[in-house]
C-alpha positions in Angstrom: 37.1 1.3 -8.8 36.9 2.2 -4.4 34.0 2.8 -2.5 35.1 6.4 -2.7 36.0 7.1 -6.5 32.2 5.2 -7.1 31.1 8.8 -5.6 33.2 10.5 -7.5 31.8 9.8 -11.1 29.9 12.2 -11.4 32.8 14.7 -11.7 34.0 13.0 -14.8 34.0 15.7 -17.9 34.6 18.8 -18.8 34.0 21.8 -17.3 33.7 25.5 -17.3 34.7 26.9 -13.8 34.0 30.6 -13.2 34.5 33.3 -10.2 32.4 36.1 -9.7 35.2 37.0 -7.3 37.6 36.5 -9.6 36.3 37.1 -13.5 39.7 37.1 -15.2 40.2 33.9 -13.8 38.0 32.3 -15.7 38.8 28.6 -17.1 38.7 24.9 -17.9 38.6 21.5 -15.7 38.9 18.2 -17.1 37.9 15.3 -14.6 39.0 12.1 -16.0 39.3 7.9 -15.1 43.3 7.2 -15.2 44.8 3.7 -14.9 42.4 2.2 -15.6 40.0 3.7 -13.7 41.5 3.2 -10.6 42.5 6.8 -10.5 41.2 10.3 -11.5 43.1 12.7 -12.8 41.8 16.4 -12.3 43.5 19.0 -14.8 43.0 22.8 -14.3 44.1 25.7 -17.0 43.1 29.2 -17.0 42.8 31.4 -19.2 44.8 34.1 -17.7 47.5 32.8 -17.5 48.6 35.2 -13.9 46.3 32.3 -12.5 47.7 28.8 -11.8 47.4 25.8 -13.9 46.7 22.5 -11.4 47.0 18.8 -11.4 45.2 16.2 -9.0 45.6 13.0 -8.7 42.5 11.3 -6.9 42.6 7.8 -5.7 40.8 5.6 -3.0 41.0 3.3 0.2 38.1 0.7 -0.6 37.3 1.1 3.6 36.4 4.9 3.6 34.4 7.2 1.3 36.5 9.9 1.2 39.2 9.9 -1.1 43.0 11.5 -0.9 43.6 13.9 -3.5 47.6 15.0 -4.4 47.4 18.0 -5.3 50.2 20.2 -7.7 50.4 23.6 -9.1 52.0 25.8 -11.8 53.8 27.7 -8.8 55.0 24.8 -7.4 52.7 23.9 -4.7 52.6 20.5 -3.3 49.1 20.0 -1.3 47.2 16.7 -0.1 43.3 17.2 0.4 40.5 14.7 1.2 37.3 14.3 -1.4 34.0 13.3 -1.5 30.9 13.9 -3.2 27.6 13.1 -1.2 24.1 13.8 -0.8 24.7 16.2 -4.2 27.2 18.6 -2.0 31.0 17.8 -3.6 33.5 18.8 -0.5 37.5 19.1 -0.7 39.4 20.2 2.4 42.8 20.2 4.0 43.7 20.4 7.2 46.9 22.5 7.8 47.9 24.0 10.8 48.0 27.7 10.3 46.3 26.8 7.2 42.8 24.8 6.7 41.2 25.1 3.1 37.9 23.8 2.1 35.5 23.8 -0.8 31.9 23.0 -0.7 29.9 23.0 -3.8 26.1 22.1 -4.1 25.1 20.0 -7.4 22.6 21.5 -9.5 20.9 21.2 -12.5 21.0 17.2 -12.5 24.5 17.9 -12.0 25.6 20.5 -14.3 26.5 22.5 -12.7 28.1 23.2 -8.7 28.3 26.5 -7.1 30.2 26.5 -4.3 32.8 28.7 -2.4 36.7 28.2 -1.0 37.2 29.0 2.1 40.3 29.1 4.7 41.0 28.8 8.4 43.9 29.8 10.7 42.5 27.6 13.2 40.1 25.3 11.7 37.5 26.5 13.7 36.7 30.6 12.5 36.1 30.2 8.6 36.4 33.1 5.9 35.4 33.1 2.4 38.3 33.4 0.0 36.5 33.2 -3.7 33.9 31.5 -4.9 33.9 29.2 -7.6 31.2 27.8 -9.9 31.9 24.5 -12.1 29.5 24.0 -15.6 30.2 21.0 -17.1 30.2 21.7 -20.8 
């Protein structure tokens, strides 16, 4: 397992996802090692079919602390993100011209709760909150 993937081990398990802004978007996320622990697979499914399901494959580079995330969802969206967990903060981000995104989640309750929010920026300098997202470990 790479240095980057080791830090993500705290995410392994089954989670309930919820948002105050999108209460109808409540869902379930499963994080599990795959390929003998060389990657993580993250699958998210919402209870309301109007929200997309997604699959993420996460891999690391032995020379870096952050991991690379290949994201795909049921809308046909493909994206590449970076991800890290350091100091009790889970970060996931994407630098893309005109549509930068980031999730910053703070771990609480010994890692059983992650409270955070997705933010977006057109220029990578001025950020606005898109929506809150809290994960609770089952």
